[in-house]
C-alpha positions in Angstrom: 81.4 142.8 106.9 84.0 141.7 104.4 83.6 142.0 100.7 83.3 138.4 98.6 86.2 138.4 96.3 85.4 138.5 92.7 86.7 137.4 89.9 87.1 139.0 86.4 87.6 137.6 82.6 90.5 138.8 81.3 88.3 140.5 78.2 86.6 142.6 81.7 90.2 143.7 83.3 91.4 144.2 80.0 88.5 146.6 78.6 88.4 148.8 82.3 92.0 148.8 81.9 91.6 150.5 78.3 88.8 152.5 79.7 90.2 154.0 82.2 92.5 155.5 80.0 90.4 156.4 77.6 88.2 158.4 79.7 91.3 159.7 81.6 89.2 159.2 85.3 89.4 156.0 87.4 86.9 157.5 89.4 84.2 157.4 86.8 85.3 154.1 85.4 85.0 152.6 88.9 81.8 153.7 90.0 80.8 152.6 86.0 82.6 149.2 86.4 81.3 149.0 90.5 85.5 148.2 91.1 87.7 149.4 93.6 90.1 151.8 92.9 92.4 149.7 94.0 91.8 147.3 91.9 92.0 149.2 88.9 95.0 150.6 89.5 96.8 146.9 90.1 95.2 146.3 86.5 96.9 149.0 85.5 100.1 148.5 86.8 100.0 145.6 85.8 99.3 145.9 82.0 102.4 148.2 82.0 104.6 145.9 83.6 103.8 142.6 81.4 102.1 144.5 78.4 100.4 141.2 76.6 101.4 138.6 79.6 99.7 140.7 82.7 96.4 139.1 83.8 97.9 135.2 83.5 94.9 133.7 85.4 94.9 132.5 88.9 97.7 130.6 90.2 99.7 130.9 87.1 103.0 133.9 87.6 103.1 137.1 85.5 105.9 136.6 83.5 107.3 139.2 80.6 108.5 137.6 77.5 112.0 137.3 78.4 110.8 135.4 81.5 109.0 133.1 79.9 111.6 131.9 77.1 113.8 131.2 79.9 111.5 129.2 82.0 110.6 127.4 78.6 114.8 126.8 78.1 114.9 125.6 81.6 
């Protein structure tokens, strides 16, 4: 049986990523928050690659500051 897709708020994702770095254990954080490890690893990667621009919301592209500036100028 397939799991129903869950949608998490921006604040939840940011706190989960911060907590995973603070605790040092992704597995423990995932158990505590009831999320899959693959999801948390993806959030950590997005946070690392896009910084404050991570998690833009459904349907919005993830962009670095430089990419946003170029899109704005176009």
